[in-house]
C-alpha positions as CSV (number, residue, x, y, z in Angstrom):
1,X,-23.5,9.8,-3.6
2,X,-22.9,7.4,-1.3
3,X,-20.0,7.0,1.5
4,X,-19.7,3.9,3.6
5,X,-16.8,4.2,6.1
6,X,-14.9,0.7,7.1
7,X,-13.8,0.4,10.5
8,X,-11.0,-3.2,10.1
9,X,-11.5,-4.7,14.2
10,X,-9.3,-6.9,16.1
11,X,-10.5,-6.8,19.9
12,X,-12.0,-3.5,19.8
13,X,-15.1,-3.6,21.9
14,X,-13.3,-0.9,24.1
15,X,-12.4,1.9,21.8
16,X,-15.2,0.7,18.6
17,X,-17.7,3.5,20.5
18,X,-15.5,6.5,20.4
19,X,-14.7,5.7,17.0
20,X,-18.1,5.3,15.8
21,X,-19.5,8.4,17.8
22,X,-16.4,10.4,16.6
23,X,-17.6,9.9,12.8
24,X,-19.8,12.2,10.7
25,X,-23.5,11.5,10.6
26,X,-24.0,13.8,7.3
27,X,-21.2,15.8,5.1
28,X,-22.1,18.6,2.0
29,X,-22.0,16.4,-1.0
30,X,-22.6,12.9,0.5
31,X,-26.2,11.5,-0.1
32,X,-26.1,8.5,2.6
33,X,-23.1,7.9,4.9
34,X,-23.1,4.1,6.3
35,X,-20.8,2.1,8.4
36,X,-19.1,-1.3,8.0
37,X,-17.1,-2.9,10.8
38,X,-14.5,-6.0,9.6
39,X,-13.9,-7.9,12.6
40,X,-11.0,-9.8,12.0
41,X,-11.7,-13.2,14.6
42,X,-11.8,-10.6,17.4
43,X,-12.1,-12.6,20.7
44,X,-14.2,-10.1,22.5
45,X,-17.8,-8.4,22.0
46,X,-16.6,-6.3,18.8
47,X,-19.5,-7.8,16.5
48,X,-21.7,-7.5,19.0
49,X,-20.9,-3.4,20.2
50,X,-20.8,-2.9,16.4
51,X,-24.2,-3.7,15.8
52,X,-25.7,-2.2,18.7
53,X,-23.9,1.0,17.5
54,X,-25.9,1.0,14.3
55,X,-23.0,0.2,12.0
56,X,-24.9,-0.7,8.8
57,X,-23.0,-3.9,7.9
58,X,-20.8,-6.4,9.9
59,X,-18.3,-8.9,8.5
60,X,-16.4,-11.2,10.8
61,X,-13.5,-13.6,10.3
62,X,-13.9,-16.9,12.4
63,X,-10.6,-16.4,12.6
64,X,-7.3,-13.7,12.4
65,X,-6.6,-13.1,8.8
66,X,-4.6,-10.0,9.0
67,X,-5.1,-6.1,8.6
68,X,-4.6,-6.4,4.8
69,X,-7.1,-9.4,4.8
70,X,-9.7,-7.4,6.4
71,X,-8.9,-4.4,4.7
72,X,-9.6,-5.5,1.0
73,X,-12.8,-8.0,2.7
74,X,-14.1,-4.2,3.5
75,X,-13.0,-3.0,-0.4
76,X,-15.2,-5.7,-1.9
77,X,-18.2,-5.0,0.8
78,X,-18.4,-1.6,0.3
79,X,-18.5,-2.0,-3.2
80,X,-20.9,-4.2,-3.1
81,X,-23.2,-1.7,-0.4
82,X,-23.1,0.7,-3.6
83,X,-20.4,2.9,-2.4
84,X,-19.1,5.9,-4.6
85,X,-16.2,6.9,-2.3
86,X,-14.9,4.7,0.3
87,X,-12.9,5.8,3.7
88,X,-10.4,3.5,6.0
89,X,-10.2,4.7,9.4
90,X,-8.7,2.6,12.6
91,X,-10.6,1.3,15.1
92,X,-8.5,2.9,17.6
93,X,-10.0,6.3,17.6
94,X,-6.5,7.5,16.1
95,X,-7.9,9.8,13.4
96,X,-10.4,12.7,13.9
97,X,-13.3,11.7,12.8
98,X,-14.3,15.1,11.8
99,X,-11.1,15.1,9.0
100,X,-13.5,12.6,6.8
101,X,-14.9,15.3,5.3
102,X,-11.2,16.7,4.3
103,X,-10.4,13.2,3.2
104,X,-13.4,13.0,0.6
105,X,-13.1,16.4,-0.9
106,X,-10.7,16.0,-3.7
107,X,-12.3,13.1,-4.8
108,X,-15.8,14.5,-4.8
109,X,-13.9,17.2,-6.4
110,X,-12.6,15.3,-8.9
111,X,-9.1,15.8,-8.3
112,X,-7.8,12.4,-7.0
113,X,-9.0,8.9,-6.7
114,X,-6.9,8.1,-3.5
115,X,-6.5,10.6,-0.4
116,X,-4.1,9.4,2.3
117,X,-4.2,11.6,5.6
118,X,-0.9,13.3,7.0
119,X,-0.6,13.1,10.5
120,X,1.3,15.4,12.2
121,X,4.1,13.2,13.3
122,X,6.3,15.7,14.9
123,X,3.7,16.5,17.2
124,X,2.5,13.1,18.3
125,X,3.7,12.9,22.2
126,X,3.7,9.1,22.0
127,X,5.8,8.6,19.1
128,X,9.3,8.1,20.1
129,X,11.9,10.5,18.6
130,X,13.4,7.1,17.1
131,X,9.9,6.1,15.5
132,X,9.5,9.4,14.0
133,X,13.1,9.5,12.4
134,X,11.4,6.0,11.4
135,X,8.6,7.3,9.9
136,X,10.8,10.0,7.4
137,X,13.3,7.6,6.2
138,X,10.2,5.3,5.4
139,X,8.3,7.3,3.9
140,X,11.2,9.1,1.6
141,X,11.8,5.2,0.6
142,X,7.9,4.1,-0.2
143,X,7.7,7.8,-2.0
144,X,11.1,7.4,-4.1
145,X,9.5,3.2,-5.4
146,X,6.0,5.0,-6.0
147,X,7.4,8.4,-7.5
148,X,4.6,10.2,-5.3
149,X,5.0,13.1,-2.4
150,X,2.8,11.3,-0.1
151,X,4.6,12.7,3.6
152,X,2.8,9.9,5.7
153,X,2.9,6.6,3.6
154,X,2.1,4.6,7.1
155,X,-1.1,6.1,7.4
156,X,-4.5,3.8,7.7
157,X,-7.0,7.2,7.2
158,X,-7.5,7.1,3.8
159,X,-10.4,7.3,1.0
160,X,-10.8,5.5,-2.2
161,X,-13.4,6.5,-5.2
162,X,-15.4,3.7,-6.1
163,X,-13.1,3.4,-9.5
164,X,-9.6,3.3,-7.4
165,X,-11.7,0.5,-5.0
166,X,-12.3,-1.9,-8.1
167,X,-9.0,-1.6,-9.5
168,X,-6.7,-2.7,-6.3
169,X,-5.7,-5.7,-5.4
170,X,-4.0,-6.6,-2.0
171,X,-1.6,-9.5,-2.4
172,X,0.4,-9.1,1.3
173,X,-0.9,-10.5,4.6
174,X,0.7,-7.5,6.8
175,X,-0.4,-4.0,5.8
176,X,-2.2,-2.7,3.0
177,X,-0.6,0.7,3.5
178,X,2.5,0.4,1.5
179,X,1.3,-2.2,-1.1
180,X,-1.6,-0.1,-2.3
181,X,0.3,3.0,-2.5
182,X,3.1,1.7,-4.4
183,X,0.3,-0.1,-6.8
184,X,-1.8,2.9,-6.6
185,X,1.0,4.6,-8.4
186,X,1.9,2.2,-10.9
187,X,-1.7,1.6,-12.2
188,X,-2.0,5.7,-12.8
189,X,-4.5,6.1,-9.8
190,X,-4.3,9.7,-9.2
191,X,-2.9,10.2,-5.6
192,X,-3.3,13.4,-3.1
193,X,-2.8,13.9,0.6
194,X,-4.6,16.4,3.1
195,X,-3.3,16.7,6.8
196,X,-5.3,15.6,9.3
197,X,-5.7,15.7,12.9
198,X,-5.2,12.8,15.4
199,X,-7.0,12.0,18.6
200,X,-4.6,10.8,22.2
201,X,-3.6,7.5,22.1
202,X,-5.8,4.8,23.5
203,X,-3.6,1.2,23.3
204,X,-0.7,-0.1,21.8
205,X,-0.4,-1.4,18.5
206,X,-1.6,-4.6,17.6
207,X,0.1,-4.8,14.3
208,X,3.4,-5.7,15.2
209,X,5.1,-6.4,18.3
210,X,8.4,-4.9,17.7
211,X,10.1,-2.3,15.9
212,X,12.4,-4.8,14.5
213,X,9.5,-6.9,13.1
214,X,8.2,-4.4,11.8
215,X,10.9,-2.6,9.7
216,X,11.5,-6.2,8.2
217,X,8.3,-7.1,7.4
218,X,7.5,-3.4,5.8
219,X,10.9,-3.7,3.9
220,X,9.6,-6.9,2.5
221,X,6.5,-5.4,1.5
222,X,8.1,-2.7,0.1
223,X,10.6,-4.7,-2.3
224,X,7.8,-7.7,-3.1
225,X,5.5,-4.9,-4.6
226,X,8.3,-2.6,-6.3
227,X,10.1,-6.2,-8.1
228,X,6.3,-7.3,-9.0
229,X,5.6,-4.1,-10.7
230,X,9.0,-3.1,-11.6
231,X,10.8,-6.5,-12.6
232,X,12.5,-4.9,-15.5
233,X,13.6,-2.1,-13.9
234,X,14.8,-4.4,-10.8
235,X,16.5,-7.0,-12.6
236,X,18.5,-4.7,-15.7
237,X,19.7,-2.8,-12.6
238,X,21.3,-5.7,-10.7
239,X,22.5,-6.8,-13.7
240,X,24.3,-3.4,-14.7
241,X,26.0,-4.1,-11.4
242,X,27.7,-7.6,-12.5
243,X,28.3,-6.0,-15.9
244,X,30.1,-3.4,-14.7
245,X,32.0,-5.2,-12.1
246,X,32.7,-7.8,-14.7
247,X,33.9,-5.1,-16.9
248,X,36.3,-3.5,-14.0
249,X,38.3,-7.0,-14.1
250,X,38.5,-7.2,-17.9
251,X,40.1,-3.9,-18.1
252,X,42.3,-4.7,-14.9
253,X,43.4,-7.9,-17.2
254,X,43.7,-6.1,-20.2
255,X,46.1,-3.3,-18.6
256,X,48.6,-5.8,-16.5
257,X,48.6,-7.8,-19.8
258,X,49.4,-4.7,-21.8
259,X,52.0,-3.3,-20.0
260,X,53.6,-7.1,-19.3
261,X,52.5,-9.4,-21.9
262,X,53.8,-13.0,-21.1
263,X,53.9,-12.1,-17.3
264,X,52.0,-15.5,-15.9
265,X,49.6,-14.6,-13.2
266,X,46.4,-11.9,-13.3
267,X,44.7,-15.1,-15.2
268,X,42.2,-15.2,-12.1
269,X,40.8,-11.0,-13.1
270,X,39.8,-12.7,-16.5
271,X,38.3,-15.9,-14.7
272,X,36.3,-13.7,-12.6
273,X,35.3,-10.8,-15.0
274,X,33.8,-14.2,-17.4
275,X,31.7,-15.4,-14.6
276,X,30.7,-12.1,-13.7
277,X,29.5,-11.5,-17.1
278,X,27.6,-14.6,-17.2
279,X,25.8,-13.5,-14.3
280,X,25.1,-10.6,-15.5
281,X,23.5,-11.5,-18.7
282,X,21.4,-14.6,-16.6
283,X,20.1,-11.7,-14.6
284,X,19.1,-9.6,-17.2
285,X,17.4,-12.2,-18.9
286,X,15.3,-13.2,-16.1
287,X,14.3,-9.6,-15.8
288,X,13.2,-9.8,-19.8
289,X,11.4,-12.8,-18.5
290,X,9.6,-11.4,-15.5
291,X,8.5,-8.3,-17.4
292,X,6.6,-11.1,-19.7
293,X,5.3,-12.5,-16.9
294,X,4.7,-8.7,-15.7
295,X,2.1,-7.8,-18.8
296,X,0.3,-11.4,-18.4
297,X,-0.7,-9.6,-14.9
298,X,-1.9,-6.8,-16.2
299,X,-4.0,-8.9,-18.4
300,X,-5.5,-10.4,-16.1
301,X,-5.7,-7.2,-14.0
302,X,-7.8,-6.0,-16.6
303,X,-10.1,-9.1,-17.0
304,X,-10.3,-8.7,-13.4
305,X,-11.4,-5.3,-13.4
306,X,-13.9,-6.1,-15.6
307,X,-15.4,-9.1,-13.8
308,X,-15.8,-6.7,-11.0
309,X,-17.6,-4.0,-13.1
310,X,-20.2,-6.5,-14.1
311,X,-20.5,-8.3,-11.4
312,X,-21.3,-4.9,-9.3
313,X,-23.1,-3.3,-12.2
314,X,-20.9,-0.1,-14.3
315,X,-22.7,2.8,-13.2
316,X,-22.1,6.6,-15.0
317,X,-22.2,9.5,-13.3
318,X,-23.5,12.9,-15.1
319,X,-20.1,13.3,-16.5
320,X,-19.6,10.2,-18.2
321,X,-17.2,9.0,-15.6
322,X,-17.9,5.4,-15.2
323,X,-17.0,3.4,-12.3
């Protein structure tokens, strides 16, 4: 059983030593632990520091591509390194490295293929009351979209089985946390969560520069991913709104006409009702077409999965489970 711990980095020469030093060197049930650093175009000596610390593999982007792209590159490289389990952690030493064992336990026990570390949001001192509220509200929205019970959906301290890593495809450029959670749920990947500890704050977040920008980009990510995987439900729900509004206006016109036949006026309701009905049917048709496109995408994802398995080599474990 091989564990690869990947660490996406951006100008982390100061914090990387503490992060690497906090990670476990051996764990029960794990034969080998290797570290992987993805340097997202750092302008400092992050890559050199990683090599000096004995990191087994370092990937360096010539220019910044974003956290999501660094995470995706890490998954691919970890699979190529022969990982059976992949843990992702942040380079700012936010998460307690000793909790890696707790994080991978559900995967080792075959209870889950993806595990999210849940931070004690209410007890983190450097989180403002507004940020804590935002975390609770945002997590609730994502839980509804993904049909999961993960309390901390933005946590980057996560573990993936080899099978889950093979099946996930990151499409957004902002952050992988929301997308992979919703996507894993839609693909039937078993998701679990465990409580974890955090370390004191070492620096400000580099993912976003303002709370408003973070909210806007997060909402955009949630919307795109949900529509991507549930187009029929989304467009039919939207279609139903237009059709119900059309029906209400038509009933209004019919009642007025029945009470005062021949009375002029109120034709506007009938015209607007007809327009809303046409929009409703068009939106519903768009939903059907989008669902057919989604079926083709799922077929392409299966082809991509098979291609990855063939390229990396299929492996059977003693229980007959393939990854």
